[in-house]
C-alpha positions, -999 to +999 in steps of 0.1 A: +000+000+000+013+034-009+011+056+022-015+084+022-011+116+041-042+138+045-033+172+058-049+205+068-036+237+083-049+261+109-035+296+108-036+329+125-023+363+112+014+367+114+019+396+139+057+397+135+055+398+098+028+425+099+051+447+121+080+441+097+060+452+067+043+481+085+068+501+105+041+524+118+028+494+138+062+486+153+052+494+189+019+475+187+014+442+206+003+411+187-034+416+192-032+453+184-013+449+152-035+420+140-067+439+147-052+469+128-044+447+098-078+430+098-095+464+100-074+477+071-082+446+050-119+450+056-118+486+045-098+478+013-113+444+003-146+440+022-133+410+042-106+403+067-089+374+049-052+383+048-029+374+019-015+338+022+021+348+030+008+365+062-008+334+076+012+319+105+007+281+108-004+270+143-016+235+136-009+208+110-035+181+112-027+147+096-044+114+088-018+088+079-029+055+063-005+028+054+000-010+060+003-004+097-032+011+100-050+044+104-036+073+126-047+108+131-028+136+150-016+171+148+022+174+143+043+185+172+030+203+202+008+234+205+037+255+218+061+245+190+075+272+167+060+274+132+092+262+117+091+230+137+056+222+125+066+229+088+097+208+091+078+179+106+054+180+076+081+179+050+102+154+069+072+130+068+070+135+030+108+129+027+106+097+047+074+080+033+068+097-001+031+095+005+002+104-017-010+138-003-047+145+000-063+178+009-094+199+005-084+231-012-047+223-006-038+238-039-056+270-032-046+275+004-026+250+024+003+243+001+009+279-010+009+289+027+034+261+034+055+273+004+056+309+017+062+301+053+089+275+046+106+301+024+104+326+053+119+301+077+144+285+053+129+250+058+145+225+034+121+201+016+140+187-014+118+156-018+086+177-020+101+202-045+116+175-068+102+176-103+126+150-118+160+165-110+167+139-083+142+112-090+133+106-126+099+093-117+090+127-103+093+142-137+060+125-146+043+125-112+052+151-086+037+171-058+037+204-076+018+197-109-019+203-105-028+173-126-005+148-111-016+124-084+010+127-057-012+154-044-049+150-047-068+182-039-103+167-036-121+200-039-102+209-071-107+174-086-144+171-078-151+206-092-133+196-124-107+223-117-134+250-120-134+274-091-171+283-098-180+247-090-162+244-057-182+229-027-176+232+010-161+202+028-185+205+057-215+202+035-202+174+013-191+154+043-226+158+059-243+149+026-222+117+025-233+108+060-202+119+079-201+143+108-187+174+091-172+202+111-175+204+149-169+232+173-155+259+150-144+268+115-113+284+101-127+320+106-128+314+143-093+302+149-077+336+156-102+343+184-098+308+198-060+313+198-063+346+216-084+329+242-057+303+247-078+275+232-048+259+215-057+223+221-093+230+209-078+243+176-057+212+172-088+190+180-108+209+153-080+204+128-079+167+135-116+163+129-113+182+096-086+158+082-108+128+092-137+143+073-114+148+043-101+112+046-137+098+047-147+118+016-115+106-001-125+070+006-159+077-010-141+092-039-120+061-043-152+041-042-168+060-071-135+057-091-135+020-086-102+019-067-121+004-038-150-021-041-179-019-017-164-043+008-130-025+009-147+009+012-168-003+042-137-017+057-119+016+055-148+035+070-152+009+098-114+012+106-119+049+112-149+043+134-131+017+154-100+037+158-118+069+170-142+050+192-112+035+211-100+070+220-108+087+253-104+122+238-135+143+241-135+155+205-135+120+192-164+111+215-183+141+201-174+131+166-186+095+169-218+108+185-224+132+156-216+104+132-241+081+148-268+108+144-258+118+108 
């Protein structure tokens, strides 16, 4: 079995970067500079979604599926520097060369990882290879939109047409899965301010499980999994999560039972 790594980021505005780019805010604390930036963005663009290079990564959620089973976790610890989280992600790719799976990874998660790894100088030669080191990567690599080492489910299901994009939460629920629990990406900054770092990591973990379950359904409709194999994958997720004592997995299983 080729290992599969489903990933998702949670981010907050980069206060240090905002001060560096806006010297007039040099004396501001993190909250003050971020609120100033969000206010300026609302005034100029009508929303407070900052450019991708100004998103600081605070959680990297992963589902990992290989011959050893199914695992879900956030990389590192909540207090780890951003560079440590990024390095952990790319080291996993370097070690396993997995198939990457995401929801809007091409539009958000991977560009953010590109910018932030550039800022921190994180080396990721396996990820960036397009055939220079491994000839096979010339024909199937992580960077080409139409190659399969990275499957952006949102992109593929919309036939690479942004006007046809669907939200993960709604598609997961329509497929009979729990969908999002507790918060969404727009609430992460306020949760971080409130010190709810573990809640953010828990939310990120539930998001990658939703993505994995939708990916299993996608593999079913493609014919990569037959009905028995598909049900086995779904049951493996249920059994793994049900065996956990973590509160967010108890809530997730309860929501799934009532989906």
